ChimeraX commands (.cxc) that place a marker at each C-alpha (Angstrom):
marker #1 position 36.91,48.73,-31.68 radius 0.5
marker #1 position 34.95,51.99,-31.14 radius 0.5
marker #1 position 33.55,54.14,-33.05 radius 0.5
marker #1 position 32.74,57.96,-33.17 radius 0.5
marker #1 position 29.00,58.52,-33.78 radius 0.5
marker #1 position 26.65,61.76,-33.78 radius 0.5
marker #1 position 24.23,63.29,-36.06 radius 0.5
marker #1 position 26.41,65.08,-38.29 radius 0.5
marker #1 position 26.80,64.27,-42.55 radius 0.5
marker #1 position 29.80,62.33,-41.72 radius 0.5
marker #1 position 28.69,60.27,-38.26 radius 0.5
marker #1 position 25.21,60.66,-38.59 radius 0.5
marker #1 position 22.19,57.90,-38.65 radius 0.5
marker #1 position 23.06,56.76,-42.15 radius 0.5
marker #1 position 26.83,56.06,-41.34 radius 0.5
marker #1 position 26.08,54.42,-38.34 radius 0.5
marker #1 position 25.59,51.07,-40.05 radius 0.5
marker #1 position 29.69,51.10,-41.45 radius 0.5
marker #1 position 30.88,51.15,-37.74 radius 0.5
marker #1 position 28.09,48.97,-36.61 radius 0.5
marker #1 position 26.99,45.86,-38.99 radius 0.5
marker #1 position 24.06,45.33,-36.55 radius 0.5
marker #1 position 22.12,48.26,-37.76 radius 0.5
marker #1 position 20.97,45.87,-40.85 radius 0.5
marker #1 position 19.84,43.26,-38.14 radius 0.5
marker #1 position 15.75,42.25,-37.88 radius 0.5
marker #1 position 15.63,44.20,-34.75 radius 0.5
marker #1 position 16.34,47.54,-35.61 radius 0.5
marker #1 position 14.45,50.26,-33.89 radius 0.5
marker #1 position 12.94,52.96,-33.77 radius 0.5
marker #1 position 9.72,52.08,-35.94 radius 0.5
marker #1 position 6.43,53.70,-37.58 radius 0.5
marker #1 position 3.59,52.37,-35.28 radius 0.5
marker #1 position 0.16,52.51,-37.18 radius 0.5
marker #1 position -2.86,52.11,-34.99 radius 0.5
marker #1 position -5.26,51.42,-37.71 radius 0.5
marker #1 position -3.92,47.97,-38.57 radius 0.5
marker #1 position -4.17,46.90,-35.15 radius 0.5
marker #1 position -5.19,44.45,-32.73 radius 0.5
marker #1 position -5.63,43.90,-28.75 radius 0.5
marker #1 position -3.78,41.34,-27.61 radius 0.5
marker #1 position -5.46,40.25,-24.07 radius 0.5
marker #1 position -2.59,38.10,-22.85 radius 0.5
marker #1 position -0.61,41.05,-22.13 radius 0.5
marker #1 position -0.46,42.12,-18.70 radius 0.5
marker #1 position -0.51,45.14,-17.16 radius 0.5
marker #1 position 2.53,47.47,-16.62 radius 0.5
marker #1 position 3.55,47.90,-12.95 radius 0.5
marker #1 position 6.31,50.71,-12.32 radius 0.5
marker #1 position 7.57,51.04,-8.97 radius 0.5
marker #1 position 10.32,53.87,-8.11 radius 0.5
marker #1 position 11.89,54.98,-5.81 radius 0.5
marker #1 position 12.85,59.21,-5.58 radius 0.5
marker #1 position 15.71,58.69,-3.65 radius 0.5
marker #1 position 17.64,56.31,-6.07 radius 0.5
marker #1 position 18.28,59.42,-8.55 radius 0.5
marker #1 position 21.77,60.06,-8.11 radius 0.5
marker #1 position 22.72,62.81,-11.25 radius 0.5
marker #1 position 22.07,63.98,-14.38 radius 0.5
marker #1 position 24.84,64.13,-17.35 radius 0.5
marker #1 position 25.91,65.42,-20.76 radius 0.5
marker #1 position 26.93,62.67,-22.80 radius 0.5
marker #1 position 27.14,64.84,-25.84 radius 0.5
marker #1 position 24.63,63.08,-27.35 radius 0.5
marker #1 position 21.74,64.15,-25.03 radius 0.5
marker #1 position 21.14,64.07,-21.42 radius 0.5
marker #1 position 20.56,61.67,-18.67 radius 0.5
marker #1 position 19.04,61.27,-15.63 radius 0.5
marker #1 position 20.92,58.27,-13.72 radius 0.5
marker #1 position 19.79,55.99,-10.71 radius 0.5
marker #1 position 21.22,53.68,-8.11 radius 0.5
marker #1 position 20.38,50.09,-9.93 radius 0.5
marker #1 position 22.01,47.81,-6.83 radius 0.5
marker #1 position 18.87,46.68,-5.67 radius 0.5
marker #1 position 15.34,46.62,-6.51 radius 0.5
marker #1 position 13.58,49.80,-5.18 radius 0.5
marker #1 position 13.27,50.96,-8.65 radius 0.5
marker #1 position 11.66,48.58,-10.92 radius 0.5
marker #1 position 9.56,47.93,-13.85 radius 0.5
marker #1 position 7.42,44.24,-13.93 radius 0.5
marker #1 position 4.46,43.11,-15.60 radius 0.5
marker #1 position 3.26,44.25,-19.32 radius 0.5
marker #1 position 5.30,42.49,-21.72 radius 0.5
marker #1 position 8.24,40.83,-19.90 radius 0.5
marker #1 position 9.06,38.79,-17.41 radius 0.5
marker #1 position 10.92,38.91,-13.96 radius 0.5
marker #1 position 12.10,42.03,-12.45 radius 0.5
marker #1 position 13.97,44.91,-14.37 radius 0.5
marker #1 position 15.73,47.90,-12.75 radius 0.5
marker #1 position 15.38,51.18,-13.70 radius 0.5
marker #1 position 19.02,52.77,-14.81 radius 0.5
marker #1 position 18.37,56.11,-16.37 radius 0.5
marker #1 position 16.04,58.26,-18.37 radius 0.5
marker #1 position 16.89,59.99,-21.08 radius 0.5
marker #1 position 14.79,62.48,-24.06 radius 0.5
marker #1 position 15.34,62.46,-27.83 radius 0.5
marker #1 position 14.30,65.78,-29.74 radius 0.5
marker #1 position 15.10,67.55,-32.78 radius 0.5
marker #1 position 15.77,70.59,-34.42 radius 0.5
marker #1 position 12.18,71.81,-34.06 radius 0.5
marker #1 position 9.43,71.21,-32.34 radius 0.5
marker #1 position 7.30,69.11,-34.66 radius 0.5
marker #1 position 10.14,66.09,-35.43 radius 0.5
marker #1 position 12.02,65.29,-32.13 radius 0.5
marker #1 position 10.40,61.91,-31.55 radius 0.5
marker #1 position 12.11,58.74,-32.54 radius 0.5
marker #1 position 9.06,56.70,-32.91 radius 0.5
marker #1 position 6.25,58.42,-35.24 radius 0.5
marker #1 position 2.54,57.18,-35.12 radius 0.5
marker #1 position 0.78,56.43,-38.19 radius 0.5
marker #1 position 3.74,58.85,-39.84 radius 0.5
marker #1 position 3.23,61.42,-37.41 radius 0.5
marker #1 position 6.22,62.84,-35.20 radius 0.5
marker #1 position 5.76,64.46,-31.82 radius 0.5
marker #1 position 8.12,67.11,-30.21 radius 0.5
marker #1 position 10.22,64.97,-28.10 radius 0.5
marker #1 position 10.22,61.31,-26.66 radius 0.5
marker #1 position 11.18,60.56,-23.01 radius 0.5
marker #1 position 12.72,56.99,-22.66 radius 0.5
marker #1 position 12.90,55.08,-19.34 radius 0.5
marker #1 position 15.74,52.34,-19.41 radius 0.5
marker #1 position 15.71,49.41,-17.54 radius 0.5
marker #1 position 17.77,45.99,-17.27 radius 0.5
marker #1 position 17.04,42.34,-16.60 radius 0.5
marker #1 position 18.36,41.39,-13.13 radius 0.5
marker #1 position 18.42,37.78,-14.40 radius 0.5
marker #1 position 21.61,39.13,-15.39 radius 0.5
marker #1 position 24.58,40.17,-13.24 radius 0.5
marker #1 position 24.39,43.96,-14.14 radius 0.5
marker #1 position 23.39,46.15,-16.90 radius 0.5
marker #1 position 26.18,45.86,-19.07 radius 0.5
marker #1 position 25.45,41.99,-18.96 radius 0.5
marker #1 position 22.10,42.55,-19.76 radius 0.5
marker #1 position 22.56,44.91,-22.77 radius 0.5
marker #1 position 23.75,42.26,-25.29 radius 0.5
marker #1 position 21.03,39.84,-24.48 radius 0.5
marker #1 position 17.75,39.42,-26.57 radius 0.5
marker #1 position 15.65,40.07,-23.51 radius 0.5
marker #1 position 18.35,42.36,-21.47 radius 0.5
marker #1 position 16.64,45.46,-21.86 radius 0.5
marker #1 position 12.93,46.98,-21.63 radius 0.5
marker #1 position 12.60,50.58,-22.45 radius 0.5
marker #1 position 9.53,52.82,-21.67 radius 0.5
marker #1 position 8.71,55.16,-24.05 radius 0.5
marker #1 position 6.93,58.34,-23.86 radius 0.5
marker #1 position 5.52,60.94,-26.53 radius 0.5
marker #1 position 5.81,64.93,-25.28 radius 0.5
marker #1 position 3.36,67.13,-27.38 radius 0.5
marker #1 position 3.20,70.65,-27.52 radius 0.5
marker #1 position 0.29,71.99,-25.35 radius 0.5
marker #1 position 0.17,73.22,-21.45 radius 0.5
marker #1 position 3.12,73.54,-19.37 radius 0.5
marker #1 position 4.80,70.59,-17.65 radius 0.5
marker #1 position 5.38,71.44,-14.28 radius 0.5
marker #1 position 6.73,67.98,-13.70 radius 0.5
marker #1 position 9.17,68.62,-16.24 radius 0.5
marker #1 position 10.71,71.72,-15.06 radius 0.5
marker #1 position 13.17,70.54,-12.33 radius 0.5
marker #1 position 15.12,68.37,-15.27 radius 0.5
marker #1 position 14.80,71.54,-17.26 radius 0.5
marker #1 position 16.22,73.88,-14.72 radius 0.5
marker #1 position 19.17,71.52,-14.58 radius 0.5
marker #1 position 20.38,72.13,-18.00 radius 0.5
marker #1 position 22.45,75.06,-17.39 radius 0.5
marker #1 position 24.71,73.57,-15.21 radius 0.5
marker #1 position 25.53,70.64,-18.10 radius 0.5
marker #1 position 25.74,72.50,-21.15 radius 0.5
marker #1 position 28.93,70.89,-21.98 radius 0.5
marker #1 position 29.81,67.54,-23.26 radius 0.5
marker #1 position 30.56,65.48,-20.26 radius 0.5
marker #1 position 29.27,67.85,-17.57 radius 0.5
marker #1 position 27.34,66.53,-14.52 radius 0.5
marker #1 position 25.59,67.41,-11.78 radius 0.5
marker #1 position 24.00,65.78,-8.82 radius 0.5
marker #1 position 20.26,65.35,-9.32 radius 0.5
marker #1 position 18.71,63.74,-6.02 radius 0.5
marker #1 position 15.06,63.18,-4.99 radius 0.5
marker #1 position 13.26,62.52,-8.46 radius 0.5
marker #1 position 10.67,60.17,-8.92 radius 0.5
marker #1 position 9.83,59.55,-12.90 radius 0.5
marker #1 position 6.59,58.60,-12.14 radius 0.5
marker #1 position 5.61,61.90,-12.65 radius 0.5
marker #1 position 6.79,61.94,-16.13 radius 0.5
marker #1 position 4.45,59.36,-17.18 radius 0.5
marker #1 position 0.73,60.04,-18.80 radius 0.5
marker #1 position -2.56,58.95,-16.85 radius 0.5
marker #1 position -2.99,55.94,-19.02 radius 0.5
marker #1 position -0.45,53.55,-19.53 radius 0.5
marker #1 position -1.75,51.91,-22.48 radius 0.5
marker #1 position 0.94,51.14,-24.41 radius 0.5
marker #1 position 2.35,49.31,-27.96 radius 0.5
marker #1 position 5.13,46.88,-27.54 radius 0.5
marker #1 position 7.19,44.95,-29.78 radius 0.5
marker #1 position 11.12,43.23,-29.67 radius 0.5
marker #1 position 13.38,46.45,-30.65 radius 0.5
marker #1 position 16.75,47.54,-30.25 radius 0.5
marker #1 position 18.82,50.23,-28.64 radius 0.5
marker #1 position 18.00,53.74,-31.00 radius 0.5
marker #1 position 21.64,54.56,-30.84 radius 0.5
marker #1 position 25.20,52.74,-31.37 radius 0.5
marker #1 position 25.93,50.32,-30.81 radius 0.5
marker #1 position 22.29,49.39,-31.69 radius 0.5
marker #1 position 22.13,46.53,-29.68 radius 0.5
marker #1 position 19.17,44.08,-30.42 radius 0.5
marker #1 position 18.42,43.77,-27.06 radius 0.5
marker #1 position 15.26,45.92,-26.07 radius 0.5
marker #1 position 11.46,44.90,-25.48 radius 0.5
marker #1 position 10.05,48.63,-26.39 radius 0.5
marker #1 position 6.99,49.89,-24.32 radius 0.5
marker #1 position 5.63,52.64,-25.95 radius 0.5
marker #1 position 2.75,54.83,-24.42 radius 0.5
marker #1 position -0.17,55.48,-26.36 radius 0.5
marker #1 position -0.97,58.50,-24.56 radius 0.5
marker #1 position 1.29,61.56,-24.95 radius 0.5
marker #1 position 2.66,64.12,-22.34 radius 0.5
marker #1 position 2.19,67.90,-22.69 radius 0.5
marker #1 position 4.96,70.40,-22.65 radius 0.5
marker #1 position 4.69,74.39,-23.35 radius 0.5
marker #1 position 6.01,76.18,-26.15 radius 0.5
marker #1 position 8.31,77.83,-23.66 radius 0.5
marker #1 position 9.57,74.22,-22.29 radius 0.5
marker #1 position 10.50,73.34,-26.00 radius 0.5
marker #1 position 12.63,76.32,-26.60 radius 0.5
marker #1 position 14.61,75.29,-22.96 radius 0.5
marker #1 position 15.41,72.35,-24.93 radius 0.5
marker #1 position 15.87,72.63,-28.85 radius 0.5
marker #1 position 17.31,76.29,-29.76 radius 0.5
marker #1 position 19.12,77.36,-26.75 radius 0.5
marker #1 position 20.54,73.40,-26.18 radius 0.5
marker #1 position 24.20,73.07,-27.43 radius 0.5
marker #1 position 24.16,71.43,-31.22 radius 0.5
marker #1 position 25.40,68.12,-29.64 radius 0.5
marker #1 position 22.49,67.97,-27.59 radius 0.5
marker #1 position 20.39,67.98,-30.50 radius 0.5
marker #1 position 18.28,64.97,-31.78 radius 0.5
marker #1 position 18.11,64.71,-35.61 radius 0.5
marker #1 position 16.18,62.37,-37.40 radius 0.5
marker #1 position 17.66,60.70,-40.75 radius 0.5
marker #1 position 17.21,58.27,-43.31 radius 0.5
marker #1 position 19.15,55.51,-44.05 radius 0.5
marker #1 position 20.66,55.30,-47.69 radius 0.5
marker #1 position 19.26,52.59,-49.70 radius 0.5
marker #1 position 20.83,49.41,-48.89 radius 0.5
marker #1 position 22.06,50.09,-45.51 radius 0.5
marker #1 position 19.11,48.25,-43.91 radius 0.5
marker #1 position 17.83,44.96,-45.00 radius 0.5
marker #1 position 14.28,44.04,-45.75 radius 0.5
marker #1 position 12.36,42.94,-42.53 radius 0.5
marker #1 position 8.89,42.63,-40.72 radius 0.5
marker #1 position 7.97,43.39,-37.17 radius 0.5
marker #1 position 5.33,42.47,-34.93 radius 0.5
marker #1 position 4.04,44.83,-32.52 radius 0.5
marker #1 position 1.61,43.78,-30.05 radius 0.5
marker #1 position -0.62,46.36,-27.47 radius 0.5
marker #1 position -1.10,45.72,-23.92 radius 0.5
marker #1 position -3.39,47.92,-21.35 radius 0.5
marker #1 position -2.98,49.32,-18.04 radius 0.5
marker #1 position -5.39,48.02,-15.31 radius 0.5
marker #1 position -8.88,48.09,-16.49 radius 0.5
marker #1 position -8.23,49.77,-19.76 radius 0.5
marker #1 position -9.20,48.63,-23.28 radius 0.5
marker #1 position -7.80,51.04,-25.60 radius 0.5
marker #1 position -4.90,49.11,-27.19 radius 0.5
marker #1 position -3.53,48.42,-30.56 radius 0.5
marker #1 position -0.98,46.03,-32.46 radius 0.5
marker #1 position 0.53,45.98,-35.52 radius 0.5
marker #1 position 2.88,43.65,-37.97 radius 0.5
marker #1 position 4.62,46.06,-40.45 radius 0.5
marker #1 position 6.79,45.35,-43.21 radius 0.5
marker #1 position 10.13,48.15,-43.17 radius 0.5
marker #1 position 11.72,48.30,-46.64 radius 0.5
marker #1 position 15.26,48.99,-47.06 radius 0.5
marker #1 position 15.66,52.56,-47.49 radius 0.5
marker #1 position 13.29,53.46,-44.73 radius 0.5
marker #1 position 15.27,53.60,-41.44 radius 0.5
marker #1 position 13.48,55.57,-39.54 radius 0.5
marker #1 position 9.97,55.55,-40.62 radius 0.5
marker #1 position 7.95,53.96,-43.12 radius 0.5
marker #1 position 4.47,54.48,-45.15 radius 0.5
marker #1 position 5.16,51.15,-47.06 radius 0.5
marker #1 position 1.53,49.55,-47.01 radius 0.5
marker #1 position 1.01,46.47,-44.83 radius 0.5
marker #1 position 0.14,42.70,-47.09 radius 0.5
marker #1 position -3.31,41.61,-46.41 radius 0.5
marker #1 position -2.06,38.70,-44.83 radius 0.5
marker #1 position 0.20,40.66,-42.21 radius 0.5
marker #1 position -2.44,43.13,-41.34 radius 0.5
marker #1 position -4.34,43.17,-37.88 radius 0.5
marker #1 position -7.63,44.54,-36.99 radius 0.5
marker #1 position -7.81,46.92,-34.18 radius 0.5
marker #1 position -11.19,45.67,-31.65 radius 0.5
marker #1 position -11.99,46.58,-28.33 radius 0.5
marker #1 position -11.38,43.15,-25.89 radius 0.5
marker #1 position -14.78,43.34,-24.58 radius 0.5
marker #1 position -17.31,43.89,-27.44 radius 0.5
marker #1 position -14.52,43.66,-30.55 radius 0.5
marker #1 position -15.91,46.98,-31.26 radius 0.5
marker #1 position -13.34,49.27,-32.75 radius 0.5
marker #1 position -10.49,50.57,-30.79 radius 0.5
marker #1 position -10.96,54.52,-30.02 radius 0.5
marker #1 position -8.36,57.37,-31.91 radius 0.5
marker #1 position -4.97,57.50,-30.41 radius 0.5
marker #1 position -4.55,61.46,-29.56 radius 0.5
marker #1 position -3.73,63.41,-32.50 radius 0.5
marker #1 position 0.38,64.71,-32.04 radius 0.5
marker #1 position -0.70,68.41,-33.62 radius 0.5
marker link #1:1,2 radius 0.2
marker link #1:2,3 radius 0.2
marker link #1:3,4 radius 0.2
marker link #1:4,5 radius 0.2
marker link #1:5,6 radius 0.2
marker link #1:6,7 radius 0.2
marker link #1:7,8 radius 0.2
marker link #1:8,9 radius 0.2
marker link #1:9,10 radius 0.2
marker link #1:10,11 radius 0.2
marker link #1:11,12 radius 0.2
marker link #1:12,13 radius 0.2
marker link #1:13,14 radius 0.2
marker link #1:14,15 radius 0.2
marker link #1:15,16 radius 0.2
marker link #1:16,17 radius 0.2
marker link #1:17,18 radius 0.2
marker link #1:18,19 radius 0.2
marker link #1:19,20 radius 0.2
marker link #1:20,21 radius 0.2
marker link #1:21,22 radius 0.2
marker link #1:22,23 radius 0.2
marker link #1:23,24 radius 0.2
marker link #1:24,25 radius 0.2
marker link #1:25,26 radius 0.2
marker link #1:26,27 radius 0.2
marker link #1:27,28 radius 0.2
marker link #1:28,29 radius 0.2
marker link #1:29,30 radius 0.2
marker link #1:30,31 radius 0.2
marker link #1:31,32 radius 0.2
marker link #1:32,33 radius 0.2
marker link #1:33,34 radius 0.2
marker link #1:34,35 radius 0.2
marker link #1:35,36 radius 0.2
marker link #1:36,37 radius 0.2
marker link #1:37,38 radius 0.2
marker link #1:38,39 radius 0.2
marker link #1:39,40 radius 0.2
marker link #1:40,41 radius 0.2
marker link #1:41,42 radius 0.2
marker link #1:42,43 radius 0.2
marker link #1:43,44 radius 0.2
marker link #1:44,45 radius 0.2
marker link #1:45,46 radius 0.2
marker link #1:46,47 radius 0.2
marker link #1:47,48 radius 0.2
marker link #1:48,49 radius 0.2
marker link #1:49,50 radius 0.2
marker link #1:50,51 radius 0.2
marker link #1:51,52 radius 0.2
marker link #1:52,53 radius 0.2
marker link #1:53,54 radius 0.2
marker link #1:54,55 radius 0.2
marker link #1:55,56 radius 0.2
marker link #1:56,57 radius 0.2
marker link #1:57,58 radius 0.2
marker link #1:58,59 radius 0.2
marker link #1:59,60 radius 0.2
marker link #1:60,61 radius 0.2
marker link #1:61,62 radius 0.2
marker link #1:62,63 radius 0.2
marker link #1:63,64 radius 0.2
marker link #1:64,65 radius 0.2
marker link #1:65,66 radius 0.2
marker link #1:66,67 radius 0.2
marker link #1:67,68 radius 0.2
marker link #1:68,69 radius 0.2
marker link #1:69,70 radius 0.2
marker link #1:70,71 radius 0.2
marker link #1:71,72 radius 0.2
marker link #1:72,73 radius 0.2
marker link #1:73,74 radius 0.2
marker link #1:74,75 radius 0.2
marker link #1:75,76 radius 0.2
marker link #1:76,77 radius 0.2
marker link #1:77,78 radius 0.2
marker link #1:78,79 radius 0.2
marker link #1:79,80 radius 0.2
marker link #1:80,81 radius 0.2
marker link #1:81,82 radius 0.2
marker link #1:82,83 radius 0.2
marker link #1:83,84 radius 0.2
marker link #1:84,85 radius 0.2
marker link #1:85,86 radius 0.2
marker link #1:86,87 radius 0.2
marker link #1:87,88 radius 0.2
marker link #1:88,89 radius 0.2
marker link #1:89,90 radius 0.2
marker link #1:90,91 radius 0.2
marker link #1:91,92 radius 0.2
marker link #1:92,93 radius 0.2
marker link #1:93,94 radius 0.2
marker link #1:94,95 radius 0.2
marker link #1:95,96 radius 0.2
marker link #1:96,97 radius 0.2
marker link #1:97,98 radius 0.2
marker link #1:98,99 radius 0.2
marker link #1:99,100 radius 0.2
marker link #1:100,101 radius 0.2
marker link #1:101,102 radius 0.2
marker link #1:102,103 radius 0.2
marker link #1:103,104 radius 0.2
marker link #1:104,105 radius 0.2
marker link #1:105,106 radius 0.2
marker link #1:106,107 radius 0.2
marker link #1:107,108 radius 0.2
marker link #1:108,109 radius 0.2
marker link #1:109,110 radius 0.2
marker link #1:110,111 radius 0.2
marker link #1:111,112 radius 0.2
marker link #1:112,113 radius 0.2
marker link #1:113,114 radius 0.2
marker link #1:114,115 radius 0.2
marker link #1:115,116 radius 0.2
marker link #1:116,117 radius 0.2
marker link #1:117,118 radius 0.2
marker link #1:118,119 radius 0.2
marker link #1:119,120 radius 0.2
marker link #1:120,121 radius 0.2
marker link #1:121,122 radius 0.2
marker link #1:122,123 radius 0.2
marker link #1:123,124 radius 0.2
marker link #1:124,125 radius 0.2
marker link #1:125,126 radius 0.2
marker link #1:126,127 radius 0.2
marker link #1:127,128 radius 0.2
marker link #1:128,129 radius 0.2
marker link #1:129,130 radius 0.2
marker link #1:130,131 radius 0.2
marker link #1:131,132 radius 0.2
marker link #1:132,133 radius 0.2
marker link #1:133,134 radius 0.2
marker link #1:134,135 radius 0.2
marker link #1:135,136 radius 0.2
marker link #1:136,137 radius 0.2
marker link #1:137,138 radius 0.2
marker link #1:138,139 radius 0.2
marker link #1:139,140 radius 0.2
marker link #1:140,141 radius 0.2
marker link #1:141,142 radius 0.2
marker link #1:142,143 radius 0.2
marker link #1:143,144 radius 0.2
marker link #1:144,145 radius 0.2
marker link #1:145,146 radius 0.2
marker link #1:146,147 radius 0.2
marker link #1:147,148 radius 0.2
marker link #1:148,149 radius 0.2
marker link #1:149,150 radius 0.2
marker link #1:150,151 radius 0.2
marker link #1:151,152 radius 0.2
marker link #1:152,153 radius 0.2
marker link #1:153,154 radius 0.2
marker link #1:154,155 radius 0.2
marker link #1:155,156 radius 0.2
marker link #1:156,157 radius 0.2
marker link #1:157,158 radius 0.2
marker link #1:158,159 radius 0.2
marker link #1:159,160 radius 0.2
marker link #1:160,161 radius 0.2
marker link #1:161,162 radius 0.2
marker link #1:162,163 radius 0.2
marker link #1:163,164 radius 0.2
marker link #1:164,165 radius 0.2
marker link #1:165,166 radius 0.2
marker link #1:166,167 radius 0.2
marker link #1:167,168 radius 0.2
marker link #1:168,169 radius 0.2
marker link #1:169,170 radius 0.2
marker link #1:170,171 radius 0.2
marker link #1:171,172 radius 0.2
marker link #1:172,173 radius 0.2
marker link #1:173,174 radius 0.2
marker link #1:174,175 radius 0.2
marker link #1:175,176 radius 0.2
marker link #1:176,177 radius 0.2
marker link #1:177,178 radius 0.2
marker link #1:178,179 radius 0.2
marker link #1:179,180 radius 0.2
marker link #1:180,181 radius 0.2
marker link #1:181,182 radius 0.2
marker link #1:182,183 radius 0.2
marker link #1:183,184 radius 0.2
marker link #1:184,185 radius 0.2
marker link #1:185,186 radius 0.2
marker link #1:186,187 radius 0.2
marker link #1:187,188 radius 0.2
marker link #1:188,189 radius 0.2
marker link #1:189,190 radius 0.2
marker link #1:190,191 radius 0.2
marker link #1:191,192 radius 0.2
marker link #1:192,193 radius 0.2
marker link #1:193,194 radius 0.2
marker link #1:194,195 radius 0.2
marker link #1:195,196 radius 0.2
marker link #1:196,197 radius 0.2
marker link #1:197,198 radius 0.2
marker link #1:198,199 radius 0.2
marker link #1:199,200 radius 0.2
marker link #1:200,201 radius 0.2
marker link #1:201,202 radius 0.2
marker link #1:202,203 radius 0.2
marker link #1:203,204 radius 0.2
marker link #1:204,205 radius 0.2
marker link #1:205,206 radius 0.2
marker link #1:206,207 radius 0.2
marker link #1:207,208 radius 0.2
marker link #1:208,209 radius 0.2
marker link #1:209,210 radius 0.2
marker link #1:210,211 radius 0.2
marker link #1:211,212 radius 0.2
marker link #1:212,213 radius 0.2
marker link #1:213,214 radius 0.2
marker link #1:214,215 radius 0.2
marker link #1:215,216 radius 0.2
marker link #1:216,217 radius 0.2
marker link #1:217,218 radius 0.2
marker link #1:218,219 radius 0.2
marker link #1:219,220 radius 0.2
marker link #1:220,221 radius 0.2
marker link #1:221,222 radius 0.2
marker link #1:222,223 radius 0.2
marker link #1:223,224 radius 0.2
marker link #1:224,225 radius 0.2
marker link #1:225,226 radius 0.2
marker link #1:226,227 radius 0.2
marker link #1:227,228 radius 0.2
marker link #1:228,229 radius 0.2
marker link #1:229,230 radius 0.2
marker link #1:230,231 radius 0.2
marker link #1:231,232 radius 0.2
marker link #1:232,233 radius 0.2
marker link #1:233,234 radius 0.2
marker link #1:234,235 radius 0.2
marker link #1:235,236 radius 0.2
marker link #1:236,237 radius 0.2
marker link #1:237,238 radius 0.2
marker link #1:238,239 radius 0.2
marker link #1:239,240 radius 0.2
marker link #1:240,241 radius 0.2
marker link #1:241,242 radius 0.2
marker link #1:242,243 radius 0.2
marker link #1:243,244 radius 0.2
marker link #1:244,245 radius 0.2
marker link #1:245,246 radius 0.2
marker link #1:246,247 radius 0.2
marker link #1:247,248 radius 0.2
marker link #1:248,249 radius 0.2
marker link #1:249,250 radius 0.2
marker link #1:250,251 radius 0.2
marker link #1:251,252 radius 0.2
marker link #1:252,253 radius 0.2
marker link #1:253,254 radius 0.2
marker link #1:254,255 radius 0.2
marker link #1:255,256 radius 0.2
marker link #1:256,257 radius 0.2
marker link #1:257,258 radius 0.2
marker link #1:258,259 radius 0.2
marker link #1:259,260 radius 0.2
marker link #1:260,261 radius 0.2
marker link #1:261,262 radius 0.2
marker link #1:262,263 radius 0.2
marker link #1:263,264 radius 0.2
marker link #1:264,265 radius 0.2
marker link #1:265,266 radius 0.2
marker link #1:266,267 radius 0.2
marker link #1:267,268 radius 0.2
marker link #1:268,269 radius 0.2
marker link #1:269,270 radius 0.2
marker link #1:270,271 radius 0.2
marker link #1:271,272 radius 0.2
marker link #1:272,273 radius 0.2
marker link #1:273,274 radius 0.2
marker link #1:274,275 radius 0.2
marker link #1:275,276 radius 0.2
marker link #1:276,277 radius 0.2
marker link #1:277,278 radius 0.2
marker link #1:278,279 radius 0.2
marker link #1:279,280 radius 0.2
marker link #1:280,281 radius 0.2
marker link #1:281,282 radius 0.2
marker link #1:282,283 radius 0.2
marker link #1:283,284 radius 0.2
marker link #1:284,285 radius 0.2
marker link #1:285,286 radius 0.2
marker link #1:286,287 radius 0.2
marker link #1:287,288 radius 0.2
marker link #1:288,289 radius 0.2
marker link #1:289,290 radius 0.2
marker link #1:290,291 radius 0.2
marker link #1:291,292 radius 0.2
marker link #1:292,293 radius 0.2
marker link #1:293,294 radius 0.2
marker link #1:294,295 radius 0.2
marker link #1:295,296 radius 0.2
marker link #1:296,297 radius 0.2
marker link #1:297,298 radius 0.2
marker link #1:298,299 radius 0.2
marker link #1:299,300 radius 0.2
marker link #1:300,301 radius 0.2
marker link #1:301,302 radius 0.2
marker link #1:302,303 radius 0.2
marker link #1:303,304 radius 0.2
marker link #1:304,305 radius 0.2
marker link #1:305,306 radius 0.2
view
């Protein structure tokens, strides 16, 4: 049975657990990433992202966000390395944002939100299709990128310019020859953990790869996305009521890109009432130390969202 969901009071995140019991599962996302309680995992591999611009097809307003879709019947656009084994094909990318430019990201860093968050969704080719992979524990890999208000991002403008043609739910238009690599930060140092889809059906099948370095977006570009966009395109962060999610622990480790060493990991306890973020302290036995892989010195701080 399908359940209507959204971000209104009667069908928002605090109601999702009623129609999707997996909301009480041990791998639910997003989480709050706390770099100060972190350690580098040298066993993780570098990320390899190979995207063919010619595989982009169209851009769609699905009523909850907009997404750019790619052909996925071959290995022309793939993700390998990092925390995953095998080859994952790019299916689509989409953004999450909020009602203002300081509360749009889904994941948070030490409790702080960014303006928006980009998700590049890939599926494991050990399964015959995206649909089959979506329900498997190792079926999906999502690369997350934070957007921070700052300088204008010319690489993002082609996506924003397409909004006018898809303002209504269900609208779709051609969106060809777009390389999503240009939306990635210069450094691909990342946090990674085993999580879930952040919207229904909330399947616990996602290996999350969250880039440490954000990309920039200008205030004017944020305005294009937030105040002028249809309400159903806006992404709100809501708190799940007490009892909706069970207490759980989640382990996050960090890998690096190329020869970079500025990476982090953490283990975090999430209390029942903390659906999206938590400020709950870690117990001493669960906390980890952030170190540089070469000399064991403390890792450098992450960029501030402000």
